[in-house]
N, C-alpha and C positions, 0 to 999 in steps of 0.2 A: 534822625535815624532813618535808614533805608533798609528795606527788607531785601531778601534774595530776589534778584531779578531787577533791582533798581526801582522798586515801587516804594514811594514814601509811605510813612505810617498813616497819615491822614487819608491818602488815596486807598491804601489797603483796607482801612476801616470802612470806608464808604462802599468799596467793592464787596467786602465781606457782608456788610449789612444788606446790600442789594440782593446778594445771593440768598441770605437767610430770609429776607422778606419775600422773595420770589418763592422759595420753598414753603414758607409759611402760608402764602396765599394759595399755592397749588394744593397743599394739604387741606386748607379751609374750604376750597372749592369742592374737593372730593367729599369732605365731611358733610357739607350742607346739601350737596346733591343727594347723598345717601339719606339724609334726614328728611328732606322736604320734597323730593321728586315724586314719591308715591302719593303723597297727599295732593299735590298739584294735579296729577293725572286723574285721581279720584274725583276731585272737585270739577274738573273739566268734563269728565264723563257724566257726572250728576247733572250739570247744567244742560248738556245736550240731551239727556234723557227727558228732563222736564220740558225742554223746548219742543222736542219731537212729539211728546205726548200731547202737549197743548195744541200743536199744529194739526195732529191727527184727528183730534176730537172736535176742534172748533173751527179749523180753517181748511176744510176739505174743498179742493177745487176752486179756491178764491185767491187769485194772484194779488188783487188789490188789498184784500185783508192781510195777506202776508206782508206786503210792502208797508202797510200801516203799522203792523206789529214791529217790524224792524225799526221804523222811525220812532216808535214809542220806546223801544228798548234803548236806542241811541240817545234820545232826549233824556230818558230817566238816568242813564249812566252819567251823562254830563251834569245834570242837575244835582245828582248825589255827590259827584266829585267836587263841584264848586260850592256845595253847601246851601243850595237854594231850597231844598226840601229836607225835612226831618232834622234840621240843625238850625242854630241861631244865625243871625245875619253875620256875614264875614266883614262887611265894610262899614259898620257903625264905628263909633269912636273906640269902644273896648276891643272890637275885632281888629281895627286898624293898628291899635297899640300892640296887640298880640303879634300882628304881622311884622311891625318894625322891630319888635323884640327878637323875633326869629332871624331877622337880618343882622342886627348888631351882634348877636351871640353866635352867628353862623350856624344855627341849628337847621333852619330851612326844612320844616316839615313837608311842605309841598301841598298842604291842604288849602292854603290861601295863596293865590298868585294873581298878579295884575293881568288884565285882559285888554286894556286899552294901550295904544301906542305911547301916549303921554305917560301912563303909569309905568310901562316897561322902561322908558327912558329915565324916569325919575328914580327907579330902582337902581340903575347903573350908577348914577351920581351919588345918590343917597347911600347905597351900599358900600361904595368905595370909602367914604369918610366914616361911615358907621362901623364897618368892620375894622378899620384902622384904630378907631377909638376903643372898640371892644377888645381888640388884641392888646392895646396898651393897658387897659384896665386889668385884664387878666395877668399881664406881666407884673404890674405893680402889686396886685393882690398876691401873686406868687412870691415876690420878694418879702412882703410883710408877713405872710403866713409862715414862711420858713424862719424869718427872724423871730417871730413870736414863739414858735415851737423850739427854736434854738435857745431862747431865753428860759423856757420851761425846763428843757433838758440840762441847761447850764446850772440852774438853781438846784435841781436834783443832784447834779454832779458835785456841786460845791458842798452840799449838805453831806453827801456820802464821804467826800474827802475830809470834811471836818470831823466826822465821827472816827474815821480811821486815824487822823492825826491826834485826836484826843486820846485814843487808845495807845498810840505810840508815846505820847507825852506822859501818860500814867505809867507806862512801862519804864520810861526814862527816870521818873521820880522814884520808882521802886529800886531801880539800879543805883541811883545816887544815894538813897538812904542806906542801902546795903554796903556801899563802898565809902560812905562818909564824905562824899563830894559835895561842894556847895549846891544848894537846892535853888532851882528857879522859882521865882515868886509867882509867876503866872504862866498861862499857856503861851505857845508861840504867837508872835504878833501876826503871822499870816492868817490866823483864824479870824481876825477882826479887820482884815484889809480889803473889805468890799469896795472901798472908794477907788482902789487902784486896779480893780478887775474890770476889763473891758470885754464886752460880748464878742468882739471881733477876734480876741486872742484865743478863743476856744471854739472849735468847729464841731458841730454835732455829728453823730453817726448818720449816714444817709439811710441806713436800715431803720434806725430809730424814728427818724422823721417820716419815712415811708410807712412804718407801722402806725404811727399816730394819724397820719393823713388818711390811711385806709380805714381806720376805726371811725374817724369823723365822717368820712364820705359814706360809709355804710350806714351810720346812724342817721344821717340826713336822708339818704335814699329810702331807708325803712320807714321813717316818719312820713316822708312824702308819699310813699306807696300806700300807707294806711289811709291818708287823706284821699288819694285818688280812688282807692278801692271802695271807700264808703260813699263818695259823692258821684263817681262816674259809673258805678255798678260793675266794675271790672273784677276779675279774680285778683287776689293779692299778688300772685306771681306775674300776671300781666301788668299790674301797676308797677311792680318793681322793675320789670323789663322796660316799661316806658320811662321810668326815672333814669335808668342807666343810659338808654338811647338819647334822652334829652340832655343829661348832664355831660355826656361825652360829645355833644353837638353832632351826633350822627344824624338823628332826625329822619327816620324812615317815613313817618307820616301815617303808619297803620294805626297807631294810637295817638290821639291828640286830646289834650285836656281842654276844659271850658268850651265845649262845642255843642252841648245840649241847649235847647231853647230856654229851659228854666232850671235853676238850682236853688236850694235853700241857702239863704245868706250869701247871695251871689257875689256881692261886693267884697265881703271878707274872703270868700273863696278865691276870687281873682287876685286879691292882694297876697294871700298866702301862696298861691301858685307862682306869682311873680318872684316872691322872696325865695321860695324853694329852688326855682330855676336859676336865679342869680347865684345864690350861695352854692348850690350843687355844681353848677358849671365851673365856678372858681375853684372849688376844692378838688374836683376831678381833674381840672386843667393842671393844678399844682401837682397832684399825685402822678399824672402822666409824665410830667417833666422830671420829677424825682425818679420815677421808674426808668425813664430814658437814660439817666445817669448810670443806673445799675446795668442796663443793657450795654451802654457804651463801655463801661469798665469790663464787662464780660467779653466784648469784642477785643479790647486791648489785651486781656488775658490770653485769648486764643491766638492773637497775632504774635505776642511775645513768647508764647509757648511753642509756636511753630518755629520761630527764629532761634530761640535759645534752648529748646528741648526741655530736659529735666532740670536745668540749672535754675537757681532761685533768682531769676531776673524779672519775673512777672509780678512778684509780690508787691513792689512799690507802686504798681499801677492799680492795685485793687483799692476800693474806697475804704479809707480809714479815717478816724478822727484823731485830733491831737489830744492824747490822753496824758501827756506829761503834766505833772503838778506844777512844774516851773513855768509853763506857758500861762498858767492862771494866776499863781500867787507871787511869782518872782519877776514881774514886769520891770521892777526897778532893782538896782544893785543893793544888796544887803550885806551886812557883815557875815563872816564865816560862821556857820551854824553846824553843830554836830550833835546828832542824836544817836544813842546806842539802841539798836533794835533791829527788827527785821527789815524795815524800810528806812534806813538811815539816809539823811540828806546831807550832802557835802558840797561845798562851793567855796570859791575864792573871790576876793574883792575884785581882782583884775581879770576875771574870767569873762570872755566875750560870748561864750556859749551858755545857754540856760542850764540851770541845775536840774538834775533828774533824780527820780527815785532809783536807789541802787539796784532794786530788783527789776528795773525796766530796761529792756534791750534797746539800743539805738538803732533805728532803721536807716537804710541807705538814703531814703527820701529826706529824713531829718538831717543826715550828715551833709548831703549835697545842698540842702536849703541853707544850712549855716555857713557853707563855704561857696555860695553861688557867685559872689563877687570875684574870689580868687579863680574859680573855674572859668568865668567869663574872660578874665585877663589872660589866663593860660591858653584858652582857645584862640584868642585873638593873636597872641604871640606865635602860636604854632601855625596859624593860618598865614601870618605875615612872613614867617620863615619859609613856608612852602612856596609862597608867591615870589619871594626873592630868588629862590633857587630856580624857578621857572622864568624869571625875568619879568614877572607881572607886577601889578600895583601892590603897594605895601599895606594898604588898608581898604576897608569897605566903606561905602557911604552910609550903611546902616548895619547895626549889629543884629544878630538873630532875635534878640529880645525885643527890638523895636519894630519888628515886622508883624503885620496883622496876620494871625494864623486862623485857620478854619475853626469854628466853634467859639470864637472870641466875642460873638454878639448873639443876641436872641435870648429866648427863655432858658435854653440849656446853659448859656454862659452865666445867667443870673443864678441859677440853682448851683452850678459848679462852683461859683465864687463863694456861695454861702457854705458849701461843704468842703471847699478847698480840695476838690477831687482831681483837679488837673495836676498833672505831674510837673515837678519843678526841674526835671532832668532835661537839659537842652541837648538835642542830638542833631 
């Protein structure tokens, strides 16, 4: 599909996202300038007030003493930044393990940095493979946590459908008794057909998974903040801020855990800190990728709204889950079944399309998905006819479905596959 002006949808999406991100960053710059600028100016003024007061009362007419003061301040600043004073050692084994953890997780607090040439060279090689392995671990965790949440949502969905189908069956029995029709001896067999239900046949709602991931991430962050606030002596909000900055791998370095010389139960605290960082980074990474799907679908909505106006063409691109009962319970062909009730189910033995609840509207996405083979053949025939009229070749080397499209790889593709949020419409 091409937009007005010949811009493809993928290109239009990335241009629109770049514009939105630029506007978002400009608004953020204005916001933080307004929030933090006054405090920065005040802190600078306070420093120079103390500096000039000390110089006035203790360093009158002594250039050598003033030079020594500047050397002291410079050395103190470097020693404080590198952790030589007032903090534990940075390059003992626990400190070195903390350092490589910030590399692999891509947090990079900046409080511990190599200062030797050999150390800097080692970071380049070590960080290349470490970051690659860390990203792979995050992607595998993303796939499994979404699968686990999908299993939970699927179980809840099946129980809800079972209750609804039991109510429908009871209504059918009452109708059969009143009309003296033969009575069924048991409930429909779809209620006991868990062996034929595959997890991949039902996709969860992206909003449901996003809600669950948000709740789990908030719970982990709150528990971690309680631990940091009690052992580091921070305010709870500062500890919560540190947890968010660490879990999102931003890592400013203004707050860093396990940096004091002594802690109660230091080994248990370091272990708990490691577990919180790993689990928190994985959950937030998954949440960010799920949220990116919602953002992507919002961009699609804007693009198609611009192209089609008020026509209902953007609806198939909004994230939705497969809510049809047939996609869960009717994976295999069954004999024709008829129930009398509000949500009657009708199907034929030779039907190639899945059975649906009578009260459920079929969407354009479902219709095109069921007929995608015919659509592909029709598109190829139309293309061949157009090429013959122009005197061109009659076929292509590769069909559009065989081409690698943007967004087909990476964490976004993993999450999109789990939600089946990518459109099946070929344009």
